[in-house]
Structure formats: C-alpha cells, structure tokens
N, CA and C atoms as an extended XYZ file, in Angstrom:
399
Properties=species:S:1:pos:R:3:atomname:S:1:resname:S:1:resid:I:1 pbc="F F F"
N       117.090      114.291       97.688 N   MET     1
C       117.449      113.221       98.803 CA  MET     1
C       118.733      111.937       97.804 C   MET     1
N       119.923      111.868       98.589 N   GLN     2
C       120.703      110.795       98.320 CA  GLN     2
C       120.783      109.558       99.041 C   GLN     2
N       120.722      108.243       98.205 N   LYS     3
C       120.378      107.403       99.182 CA  LYS     3
C       122.316      106.288       99.893 C   LYS     3
N       122.045      106.168      100.872 N   ARG     4
C       123.104      105.722      101.229 CA  ARG     4
C       123.129      103.876      102.067 C   ARG     4
N       124.757      103.791      101.109 N   VAL     5
C       123.983      101.746      102.036 CA  VAL     5
C       125.607      101.585      102.716 C   VAL     5
N       124.792      100.621      104.323 N   ARG     6
C       126.022      100.320      104.698 CA  ARG     6
C       126.265       99.071      105.796 C   ARG     6
N       126.922       98.612      105.690 N   ALA     7
C       126.833       97.046      105.857 CA  ALA     7
C       126.811       96.334      107.179 C   ALA     7
N       126.413       95.879      107.412 N   VAL     8
C       126.251       94.636      108.646 CA  VAL     8
C       126.879       93.784      108.800 C   VAL     8
N       128.858       92.945      109.240 N   ILE     9
C       129.094       92.021      108.702 CA  ILE     9
C       129.492       91.589      109.854 C   ILE     9
N       128.891       90.658      110.622 N   ILE    10
C       129.285       89.775      112.247 CA  ILE    10
C       129.947       88.714      111.383 C   ILE    10
N       131.567       88.357      112.366 N   GLN    11
C       131.923       87.187      112.342 CA  GLN    11
C       132.646       86.466      113.724 C   GLN    11
N       132.284       85.685      113.889 N   ASP    12
C       132.891       85.493      115.108 CA  ASP    12
C       132.371       86.744      116.717 C   ASP    12
N       131.677       86.308      115.947 N   GLY    13
C       130.963       87.085      117.544 CA  GLY    13
C       131.604       89.262      117.492 C   GLY    13
N       131.598       89.498      116.018 N   LYS    14
C       132.901       90.580      116.930 CA  LYS    14
C       131.970       91.137      115.184 C   LYS    14
N       131.484       92.777      115.178 N   LEU    15
C       130.985       93.518      114.178 CA  LEU    15
C       132.136       94.303      112.865 C   LEU    15
N       132.471       94.058      112.339 N   LEU    16
C       132.950       94.518      111.206 CA  LEU    16
C       133.253       96.436      111.285 C   LEU    16
N       133.424       97.722      111.667 N   THR    17
C       133.793       98.325      111.177 CA  THR    17
C       134.233       99.366      111.432 C   THR    17
N       134.249      101.097      111.102 N   ILE    18
C       135.253      101.799      110.620 CA  ILE    18
C       136.391      102.368      111.618 C   ILE    18
N       136.808      102.836      112.121 N   LYS    19
C       137.096      103.315      113.633 CA  LYS    19
C       137.246      104.567      112.929 C   LYS    19
N       136.788      105.977      112.719 N   ARG    20
C       137.248      107.556      112.839 CA  ARG    20
C       137.140      107.657      113.384 C   ARG    20
N       139.006      108.625      113.440 N   VAL    21
C       139.054      110.172      114.296 CA  VAL    21
C       138.872      111.426      113.054 C   VAL    21
N       138.140      111.882      114.177 N   LYS    22
C       137.816      113.321      112.796 CA  LYS    22
C       138.511      114.889      113.762 C   LYS    22
N       138.076      115.290      113.889 N   ASN    23
C       138.564      115.709      114.618 CA  ASN    23
C       138.729      115.882      116.270 C   ASN    23
N       139.597      115.463      116.662 N   ASN    24
C       139.705      114.785      117.918 CA  ASN    24
C       138.667      114.043      118.443 C   ASN    24
N       137.706      113.486      117.545 N   GLU    25
C       136.808      113.052      118.127 CA  GLU    25
C       136.885      111.146      117.543 C   GLU    25
N       136.420      110.296      118.171 N   THR    26
C       136.225      108.990      117.782 CA  THR    26
C       135.311      108.270      117.314 C   THR    26
N       135.240      107.669      116.522 N   TYR    27
C       133.769      106.943      116.805 CA  TYR    27
C       133.947      106.624      116.050 C   TYR    27
N       132.620      105.136      115.428 N   PHE    28
C       132.861      103.571      114.785 CA  PHE    28
C       131.962      103.853      114.093 C   PHE    28
N       131.363      103.607      112.641 N   VAL    29
C       131.067      103.579      111.489 CA  VAL    29
C       130.630      102.311      111.150 C   VAL    29
N       129.353      102.009      110.357 N   LEU    30
C       129.719      100.554      109.522 CA  LEU    30
C       130.430      100.991      108.035 C   LEU    30
N       130.932      100.469      107.148 N   PRO    31
C       131.054      100.372      105.905 CA  PRO    31
C       130.413      100.746      105.187 C   PRO    31
N       130.658      102.065      104.162 N   GLY    32
C       129.496      101.897      102.825 CA  GLY    32
C       129.270      102.859      102.461 C   GLY    32
N       128.432      104.015      101.970 N   GLY    33
C       128.520      104.676      101.134 CA  GLY    33
C       127.336      105.423      100.244 C   GLY    33
N       127.517      106.049       99.543 N   GLY    34
C       126.590      106.771       98.363 CA  GLY    34
C       126.774      105.987       98.028 C   GLY    34
N       125.748      106.206       96.694 N   VAL    35
C       125.030      104.670       95.823 CA  VAL    35
C       124.816      106.243       94.867 C   VAL    35
N       126.052      105.526       93.697 N   GLU    36
C       125.488      106.597       92.515 CA  GLU    36
C       124.619      106.840       91.642 C   GLU    36
N       124.389      107.680       90.713 N   SER    37
C       123.581      107.601       89.944 CA  SER    37
C       123.260      106.725       88.750 C   SER    37
N       122.100      105.848       89.146 N   GLY    38
C       121.308      104.905       87.989 CA  GLY    38
C       122.266      104.081       89.036 C   GLY    38
N       123.121      103.265       89.725 N   GLU    39
C       123.280      102.471       90.050 CA  GLU    39
C       122.727      101.885       91.642 C   GLU    39
N       122.488       99.917       91.277 N   ASP    40
C       121.638       99.430       92.020 CA  ASP    40
C       122.805       99.947       93.657 C   ASP    40
N       121.866       99.710       94.405 N   GLY    41
C       122.265       99.926       95.984 CA  GLY    41
C       122.895       98.633       96.339 C   GLY    41
N       122.301       98.155       96.359 N   LYS    42
C       123.292       96.169       96.425 CA  LYS    42
C       124.609       96.270       95.630 C   LYS    42
N       124.285       96.883       94.544 N   LEU    43
C       125.684       96.607       93.992 CA  LEU    43
C       127.183       97.630       94.631 C   LEU    43
N       125.899       99.529       94.869 N   ALA    44
C       126.674       99.814       95.687 CA  ALA    44
C       127.608       99.395       96.581 C   ALA    44
N       126.974       98.606       97.746 N   LEU    45
C       126.953       98.735       99.225 CA  LEU    45
C       128.720       97.058       98.418 C   LEU    45
N       128.244       96.330       97.202 N   VAL    46
C       129.442       95.491       97.116 CA  VAL    46
C       130.607       95.685       96.625 C   VAL    46
N       130.692       97.101       95.806 N   ARG    47
C       131.800       98.058       96.265 CA  ARG    47
C       132.394       99.283       96.599 C   ARG    47
N       131.459       99.985       98.013 N   GLU    48
C       131.754      100.402       99.223 CA  GLU    48
C       133.071       99.497      100.071 C   GLU    48
N       131.830       98.209      100.192 N   CYS    49
C       132.907       97.060      101.081 CA  CYS    49
C       134.870       97.621      100.669 C   CYS    49
N       134.975       97.042       98.737 N   LEU    50
C       135.997       96.731       99.172 CA  LEU    50
C       136.639       98.342       98.886 C   LEU    50
N       136.059       98.801       98.219 N   GLU    51
C       136.724      100.763       99.007 CA  GLU    51
C       137.247      100.608      100.526 C   GLU    51
N       135.730      100.122      101.042 N   GLU    52
C       136.584      100.906      102.146 CA  GLU    52
C       137.133      100.654      102.955 C   GLU    52
N       136.753       98.614      103.128 N   VAL    53
C       137.884       97.498      103.943 CA  VAL    53
C       138.064       95.981      103.070 C   VAL    53
N       138.480       96.251      101.824 N   ASN    54
C       139.090       95.814      100.796 CA  ASN    54
C       138.348       94.103      100.738 C   ASN    54
N       137.464       93.359      100.668 N   VAL    55
C       136.609       92.389      100.984 CA  VAL    55
C       135.280       92.984       99.993 C   VAL    55
N       135.244       91.484       99.277 N   LYS    56
C       134.210       91.674       98.590 CA  LYS    56
C       132.447       90.783       99.362 C   LYS    56
N       131.828       91.549       99.487 N   VAL    57
C       129.929       90.637      100.565 CA  VAL    57
C       129.190       90.058       99.475 C   VAL    57
N       128.813       89.486       99.485 N   ILE    58
C       127.341       89.268       99.857 CA  ILE    58
C       126.068       90.215      100.264 C   ILE    58
N       125.361       91.097       99.881 N   VAL    59
C       124.273       91.495      100.509 CA  VAL    59
C       122.906       90.610      100.246 C   VAL    59
N       122.844       91.069      102.183 N   GLY    60
C       121.523       89.731      102.325 CA  GLY    60
C       120.549       90.917      102.733 C   GLY    60
N       119.208       90.233      103.573 N   ASP    61
C       117.862       91.529      104.150 CA  ASP    61
C       118.601       92.664      104.981 C   ASP    61
N       117.589       93.446      104.745 N   LEU    62
C       117.626       94.893      105.142 CA  LEU    62
C       117.355       95.346      106.430 C   LEU    62
N       118.472       95.177      106.680 N   ILE    63
C       117.510       95.593      108.760 CA  ILE    63
C       117.382       96.507      109.836 C   ILE    63
N       117.659       97.882      108.313 N   TYR    64
C       117.064       99.373      109.240 CA  TYR    64
C       117.147      100.389      108.110 C   TYR    64
N       116.216      101.134      108.601 N   LYS    65
C       116.390      102.307      107.350 CA  LYS    65
C       116.010      103.730      108.269 C   LYS    65
N       117.052      104.498      107.965 N   GLN    66
C       116.344      105.722      108.396 CA  GLN    66
C       116.772      106.854      107.499 C   GLN    66
N       116.655      108.466      108.073 N   ILE    67
C       116.789      109.925      107.204 CA  ILE    67
C       118.158      110.421      107.799 C   ILE    67
N       118.916      110.594      107.312 N   PHE    68
C       119.881      111.089      108.437 CA  PHE    68
C       120.731      112.004      106.968 C   PHE    68
N       120.518      113.148      107.914 N   ASN    69
C       120.998      115.038      107.505 CA  ASN    69
C       120.473      114.759      104.982 C   ASN    69
N       118.976      114.457      105.338 N   GLN    70
C       118.618      114.050      103.915 CA  GLN    70
C       119.477      113.366      102.980 C   GLN    70
N       119.487      112.106      103.306 N   ASN    71
C       119.820      111.045      103.198 CA  ASN    71
C       119.278      110.409      103.531 C   ASN    71
N       118.830      109.037      103.029 N   GLU    72
C       117.664      108.468      103.118 CA  GLU    72
C       119.320      106.583      103.039 C   GLU    72
N       119.465      106.148      104.213 N   GLU    73
C       119.976      105.625      105.085 CA  GLU    73
C       120.063      104.439      105.290 C   GLU    73
N       120.338      103.296      104.205 N   LEU    74
C       119.988      101.482      104.350 CA  LEU    74
C       120.893      100.358      104.774 C   LEU    74
N       120.755       99.569      105.228 N   PHE    75
C       121.823       99.301      106.353 CA  PHE    75
C       121.669       97.387      106.157 C   PHE    75
N       122.397       96.810      105.446 N   TYR    76
C       121.396       95.591      105.082 CA  TYR    76
C       122.925       94.818      105.958 C   TYR    76
N       122.181       92.766      106.054 N   VAL    77
C       123.322       92.127      107.054 CA  VAL    77
C       124.233       91.686      105.211 C   VAL    77
N       125.407       91.805      105.394 N   CYS    78
C       126.594       91.120      104.583 CA  CYS    78
C       127.361       90.389      105.693 C   CYS    78
N       127.492       89.048      104.703 N   ASN    79
C       128.901       88.183      104.260 CA  ASN    79
C       129.708       88.185      103.922 C   ASN    79
N       130.816       88.037      104.040 N   ILE    80
C       131.972       88.531      103.281 CA  ILE    80
C       132.365       87.615      102.650 C   ILE    80
N       132.908       87.354      101.220 N   VAL    81
C       132.986       85.752      100.277 CA  VAL    81
C       134.420       86.195       99.606 C   VAL    81
N       135.066       86.664      100.090 N   ASN    82
C       136.625       87.273       98.755 CA  ASN    82
C       137.107       88.693       99.781 C   ASN    82
N       138.796       88.510       99.982 N   GLY    83
C       139.322       89.097      100.338 CA  GLY    83
C       139.655       89.106      101.675 C   GLY    83
N       140.759       90.138      102.182 N   ALA    84
C       141.590       89.870      103.845 CA  ALA    84
C       140.455       91.489      103.803 C   ALA    84
N       140.425       91.563      105.660 N   VAL    85
C       139.777       92.864      105.967 CA  VAL    85
C       141.023       93.130      105.989 C   VAL    85
N       141.001       95.427      105.557 N   GLY    86
C       141.599       96.361      105.618 CA  GLY    86
C       142.137       97.156      105.215 C   GLY    86
N       142.757       98.020      104.643 N   SER    87
C       141.993       98.888      104.349 CA  SER    87
C       141.713       99.057      102.649 C   SER    87
N       141.224      100.089      102.179 N   GLY    88
C       140.301       99.522      100.810 CA  GLY    88
C       141.368      100.582       99.788 C   GLY    88
N       140.905      100.937       98.813 N   SER    89
C       140.804      102.365       97.865 CA  SER    89
C       141.025      103.700       97.564 C   SER    89
N       139.441      103.304       98.645 N   GLY    90
C       138.120      104.539       98.070 CA  GLY    90
C       139.113      105.275       99.260 C   GLY    90
N       138.124      106.549       97.960 N   ASN    91
C       139.216      108.628       98.303 CA  ASN    91
C       139.547      108.262       99.994 C   ASN    91
N       138.445      107.711      100.570 N   GLU    92
C       138.724      108.675      102.329 CA  GLU    92
C       140.124      108.144      102.073 C   GLU    92
N       141.095      107.335      101.652 N   TYR    93
C       142.139      106.419      102.285 CA  TYR    93
C       143.922      107.121      101.735 C   TYR    93
N       143.175      108.432      100.762 N   LYS    94
C       143.389      108.414      100.051 CA  LYS    94
C       143.702      110.658      101.230 C   LYS    94
N       142.946      110.729      100.816 N   LYS    95
C       142.382      112.433      101.977 CA  LYS    95
C       142.611      112.028      103.677 C   LYS    95
N       143.409      111.165      104.175 N   MET    96
C       144.183      110.579      105.506 CA  MET    96
C       144.274      111.799      106.064 C   MET    96
N       144.235      112.605      106.904 N   VAL    97
C       145.824      112.924      107.873 CA  VAL    97
C       145.581      113.223      109.491 C   VAL    97
N       146.087      113.631      110.418 N   ASP    98
C       146.746      113.614      111.678 CA  ASP    98
C       144.767      113.228      112.003 C   ASP    98
N       144.089      114.505      111.455 N   ASN    99
C       142.784      115.131      112.091 CA  ASN    99
C       141.916      114.098      111.525 C   ASN    99
N       142.239      113.407      110.545 N   ASN   100
C       140.856      112.676      110.238 CA  ASN   100
C       141.116      111.613      109.126 C   ASN   100
N       141.076      110.482      110.456 N   THR   101
C       142.203      109.586      109.506 CA  THR   101
C       140.463      107.906      110.042 C   THR   101
N       140.854      106.541      109.351 N   TYR   102
C       139.801      105.946      108.779 CA  TYR   102
C       140.693      104.041      109.117 C   TYR   102
N       139.991      103.765      109.913 N   GLU   103
C       140.825      102.490      110.119 CA  GLU   103
C       139.325      101.565      110.312 C   GLU   103
N       139.663      100.415      109.209 N   PRO   104
C       139.250       99.222      109.205 CA  PRO   104
C       139.635       98.697      110.854 C   PRO   104
N       138.354       98.373      111.837 N   THR   105
C       138.098       97.564      113.065 CA  THR   105
C       136.457       96.438      113.592 C   THR   105
N       137.430       95.638      113.875 N   TRP   106
C       135.985       94.632      114.659 CA  TRP   106
C       136.309       94.858      115.334 C   TRP   106
N       134.876       95.239      116.593 N   LEU   107
C       134.811       95.672      117.560 CA  LEU   107
C       133.925       94.172      118.372 C   LEU   107
N       134.139       93.592      118.864 N   SER   108
C       133.320       92.701      119.692 CA  SER   108
C       131.561       93.277      120.046 C   SER   108
N       130.808       92.520      119.749 N   LEU   109
C       129.703       92.950      120.214 CA  LEU   109
C       129.381       93.414      121.289 C   LEU   109
N       129.636       92.598      122.552 N   ASP   110
C       130.051       92.958      123.668 CA  ASP   110
C       130.191       94.134      124.531 C   ASP   110
N       130.879       94.792      122.854 N   GLU   111
C       131.955       96.296      123.338 CA  GLU   111
C       131.140       96.918      123.232 C   GLU   111
N       130.092       96.604      122.104 N   ILE   112
C       129.819       98.146      121.083 CA  ILE   112
C       128.725       98.999      121.838 C   ILE   112
N       128.408       98.430      123.036 N   ASN   113
C       127.022       99.355      123.542 CA  ASN   113
C       128.598      100.828      124.536 C   ASN   113
N       129.535      100.293      124.902 N   ASP   114
C       130.510      101.141      124.805 CA  ASP   114
C       131.245      101.870      124.696 C   ASP   114
N       131.328      101.669      123.022 N   LYS   115
C       131.199      102.825      122.351 CA  LYS   115
C       130.700      103.936      121.160 C   LYS   115
N       131.415      104.471      120.769 N   THR   116
C       130.424      104.661      120.321 CA  THR   116
C       130.325      105.196      118.938 C   THR   116
N       129.458      104.063      118.301 N   VAL   117
C       129.190      103.731      116.808 CA  VAL   117
C       128.261      104.215      116.484 C   VAL   117
N       127.574      104.796      115.070 N   ARG   118
C       127.029      106.131      115.003 CA  ARG   118
C       126.520      105.044      113.072 C   ARG   118
N       125.081      105.305      112.810 N   PRO   119
C       124.105      105.674      114.250 CA  PRO   119
C       124.173      104.761      115.450 C   PRO   119
N       123.708      105.609      116.802 N   VAL   120
C       123.419      104.816      117.514 CA  VAL   120
C       122.344      104.045      117.696 C   VAL   120
N       121.345      103.748      116.808 N   GLU   121
C       120.244      103.239      117.141 CA  GLU   121
C       119.786      102.192      116.159 C   GLU   121
N       121.721      101.955      114.970 N   ILE   122
C       121.673      100.322      114.650 CA  ILE   122
C       122.332       99.714      115.700 C   ILE   122
N       122.178      100.102      117.377 N   ILE   123
C       122.982       98.468      117.722 CA  ILE   123
C       121.968       97.695      118.169 C   ILE   123
N       120.593       98.309      118.553 N   ALA   124
C       119.385       97.945      119.237 CA  ALA   124
C       119.222       96.524      117.868 C   ALA   124
N       119.213       96.355      117.088 N   ASN   125
C       118.918       96.509      115.632 CA  ASN   125
C       120.105       95.193      115.559 C   ASN   125
N       121.244       95.075      115.161 N   ILE   126
C       122.621       94.491      115.362 CA  ILE   126
C       122.610       93.471      116.615 C   ILE   126
N       122.116       94.435      117.925 N   LYS   127
C       121.463       93.273      119.073 CA  LYS   127
C       120.473       91.816      118.868 C   LYS   127
N       119.458       92.706      117.988 N   ASN   128
C       118.625       91.814      117.715 CA  ASN   128
C       118.931       90.601      116.721 C   ASN   128
N       119.733       91.029      116.037 N   LEU   129
C       120.526       90.199      114.473 CA  LEU   129
C       120.797       88.977      115.284 C   LEU   129
N       122.459       88.903      116.561 N   LYS   130
C       123.236       88.741      117.150 CA  LYS   130
C       122.126       87.490      117.924 C   LYS   130
N       120.490       87.376      118.203 N   THR   131
C       120.594       86.379      119.143 CA  THR   131
C       119.837       85.378      117.784 C   THR   131
N       119.743       86.271      116.288 N   LYS   132
C       119.674       84.418      115.558 CA  LYS   132
C       120.272       83.918      115.050 C   LYS   132
N       121.936       84.782      115.490 N   ILE   133
C       123.366       84.053      114.788 CA  ILE   133
C       123.668       82.629      115.847 C   ILE   133
C-alpha cells in the first residue's frame, strides 16, 4: 500500500484545487501526491505543493484519512508561506496534452458542492473546517 498526502489550503473563503480535465471529464483534486520511500509524509506534502502549485506550505493538522485504490490518503490543513499559486514543475505538467490537463484553481467554498471535487468525502471535512476559520 502506498501512502499519498493531500493539502487542504483555504484562503479568503476559497479552496486551492487542481482542475483536471482527463478523457473529456472535468473534476477537481487537492494538491499532493505520493510519499517516496523513506520520506516523511509532511515533508512529501511540502515537496508536492511546490511541484504542483508552486507554493511553499506549512503542514498543519490531519483532518481526513481514507483508503482509495489500495493507497492510504492523508489530508492535512496547510498554509501558504511563500510563492505565488501557479503551475509547478512536477512531472504532470510535462505530460500534459489536450485530453489530460492540470490547472491550479481557487474554488469558492460556496461553490464546492456544485463542482466535482474528489474525493467527495473531503467536502464535509472542509465545510466543518470552514466553521472554525
């Protein structure tokens, strides 16, 4: 089982996502990815945020955990400490073609119910988090 980490970044009432268009399907995922062998999960998330959305983050509390496709996915609240959100330098950007794209996108917390955000289970956790912010 591989461990994957995801960042829940909320600023000004918006959630940072990556808009994915793949095989004519559009959906949104949270920044993050796989933890490499011997790598600390929180350090992996810092690396993944730099690679995927071009920002340095501080990793906070774990707010959700799931098993998906035989991977353990851990979702952490993160805060941006440096950088401007944009396309990163990760391999996914080197492999982009018309039917497989990645685009960093801020979604209003009011509109996340109207979008296909994956995993859908994270929405309730984000809504609960919103009430604490």
